[in-house]
Phi, psi and omega in degrees: 000116179276128175262151179283134185265130185228004186296324176246149179280160176299328180287322179288325180293316187289318180292320176302314177298307183301333187260012173080010178276065193288324185301332181289332184262357181305324175289349184252014172277126172295152176306320183255031178305150180230126181238109177261114173258100193312130179073359180237305192204169178213134181226137181233125181102147179306319176295316183296316180293318183286325175298322180285331177294319180297319177296317181290322188290325176307309179298310179307330176289334187275350179227168171270133186249130178238103180262141176225109185279122177267307189223146165228122182238123182238135178206122186052239181262024186233140178222134177241130178239127176239151177175197181234153171222130175247140182238121186238138180228125176062031180085354185245138175291128175257342178192153176219125186235128172260135190213155176223122171252131177249128182241139176237135184244149174280183182289350183257018180062029176251148181291124183255312176230143172232127175240125189244130171244119185231124182240113181278126176279109187271345184282347184260007182293139185251000000 
């Protein structure tokens, strides 16, 4: 028997994912969740999404990350989070990304689809 999860709000779930706190959102992934990273990749199913989250989290641990959430917009079962991420290694910026993630939840408060738009700033390379 699957219980409805209500510990975190949809806005909190979305912001946790966008800021790389993936382990917090695993209980909120629908079994058939879909994650599209526009122009880069596509993952379907809870295992594929969590496997990619673990790979991304591993990279985040190898650098200093500075996430900045600019806007969070929530409407019905949809949340959009925009912001930036700066990645630093050995005191030098290795990457700067502007991103927007769009989340759609099902009626059980589980993430059904994630669409990520990530633009790497190539002008700021040092």
